[in-house]
N, C-alpha and C positions, 0 to 999 in steps of 0.2 A: 729976659728970664724965661726959662723953659716951662712949659705947662707941667704942673705937678698932677699926678693921678689923684682922683677923688675916690676915697674909699667909702663904701657904704657901711651900714651897721653890721657888726659881726665880722668885718674884715680885719685880719690881724696885721695888715700893713706889710705883708711878706713881699717877696720878689715879684716883679711884673713879668709879663711874657714878651717883653721887648727884646731886641737883639742882645745877646749875652746872658739870656735867662738861665742857660745851663750852668754857667759859672756862678751866677748869683744864687741859684738854687743850692748848689754845692756849698757855697760859703754860708748860706743861711742855715742849712742843716748842721754843718760843722760847728757853727757858733752856738746853736741850741744844744748840741751834744756836749759841748764843753761846759755849759752851765750846769748840767746834771752830773752828779758824782758817779763815777763808774766804780761800783763796789764789787769785790769778789763774791762769788756765790756763797761761800761759807759765812760771810758777814751778813748777807741778805737772809740766809736761813736762820742765823742767830737772832737777828732782829725780828723776823717773823715769829719765832718762838717767844721772844720777850714781849712782843705786842700781845700775844695770846695770854701770857701770864698776867699782864696788866689789864686784860679785858678790853683792849683797844683794837680797833681795826688797824691794819698795817699802815694805811695812808695817814691816819691821825697820829699814830706812833712816830712815823718817819718825820712828820711836820714838827711835832713837839720835840723830838730828839734833836733834830737839826737846829731848831731855834734855841734850845737850851744848851746845846753843845755837850750834853752829858746824858747819862741814863736816868730814867725816872726811878726814884726809890720809894715813893709813897704817893697815895692818892687821897685827897682831902674831899670829903663829901659834905654837902649841906643837908640838914634834915629835910629841906624841901625836895632835894634830889632823891632822897630815900622814900619820899611820899609819906613822911611822918610829920606832917605839918601841925596837927593838933595833938595835944597831950592824950595819950592812950591809943592813938591811931596805929594800926598794924602796918608793918612794911610788907608790900606785895611779895609773895614767895618767889616770883621770877627775879626780883631784884636781890633778894637775900641769897638765892642760889648763885647768882653771878658773883656776889661779894665773897661767898665761900670758896669759889673757884679761883680767886686771885692767888698768885704764888710769888714768893720772893719780893714782896713789897709791903710797906706799912699802909695802914688805913687810919685816916684822921676824920674827926667829926666836928663840924661847926653847927651848933644848935641855936636857932633864933629864940630870943626871950618870948614868952615866959618859960620855955622848956629849960630844964636843968640838964646841961650836957653830960654830967657824970651819971645822973640817974638814967638818962636816955641810953647812954653807952652800956650801962650795966643791964638794962632791960633787953637791948638788942643781943647782948652776949648770952643772956639767959634763954631768950626765945629762939635765937637763930644760930648760936655758937659762932658769932662773928665778933672779934675783938677790935675795938677802936682805941688807939692811943697815938696821938693825943686827942682829947675831947675838950672843947672850949665853947664859950658863948660867942656867937657870931656877932660881927660888927652891926651896929644899927644905924638908922638914918640920921641920928643926931650927931654921929661921930664925923670928924673931918677925915679927909683922905689920909692925912698923916697919922691920925689915931687908928684908922683902919689898918694901915700898913704896920704900925707898931704892934697892934693886937695880934695880927696873923703871924708876923715874924717872931714875936715873943713866944707864941704857942709852939711854933715849929722849932725854934732854937732850944726851947726847954725840953723838947723830945730828941734833940740831937739831929734834926733834919735841916738840910740846906734848902731854903726856899726855892732856889733855882732848879731843884731836882724833884719838885712836888707839883703834881697836876691837880687842879681843882675841878670837881664835877659839881656844877650848880644848876639851878633851875630858873633863875630870874636874871634880868639884865643887870641888876645891882650886884648879884653874885658874880656875874661874868666880869664886872669891873674890878673885883677883888684881886684877880690874877695879875694884871699888869700893875696894880697899885702896890702889891706886896712883892713884885718881881718873881712871881712863881713861873714855873716852866711853861704853863699854859692853862687854858680853860677848855673844857669839853661840856657841852650841854647834856643835861640828864637824858633827854630824848635820844641824843646821838649815842650816848654811852650805854644806856639800858634798852633802847628801842622805844618807839612811841607806845 
């Protein structure tokens, strides 16, 4: 058995510099290039524009779009992500400004009890001119994963939204788990979406 090279931490296991390294290097680069889609410039420009309309950076949009296999039609926010955790708490203006800048997408709201989602959505619309539809009570810790999935999917289906075309912006690990549970297009943390 030939000696196998030992790779240290951080080594990607790429080609060695033994004889034939030129050919292996070429084959390695070609294999990596074939893994990445080669998109025409107009498609990339369209996707850059769409990422901006959704308030996402291009890398996040490309990841979510690729995994969902379709465009994003709505973004679902938790009240935690909006920093409206307690009743009467004001949304930071920077977050409100970002939400007002969203274009060609729906905005949904999941509000944790004891907050009333309809009341919270009306208050946000009155104070910040941001419309949320649908707005529903967020799943709680007592619900099973099946109940959580049913609650979120029912909310989205009632609004005519396909779960696989909706991104969730949440602020806790529990909220992050809602995205795969309900088969949403993806999850983005509130800090990543709005900035720390």
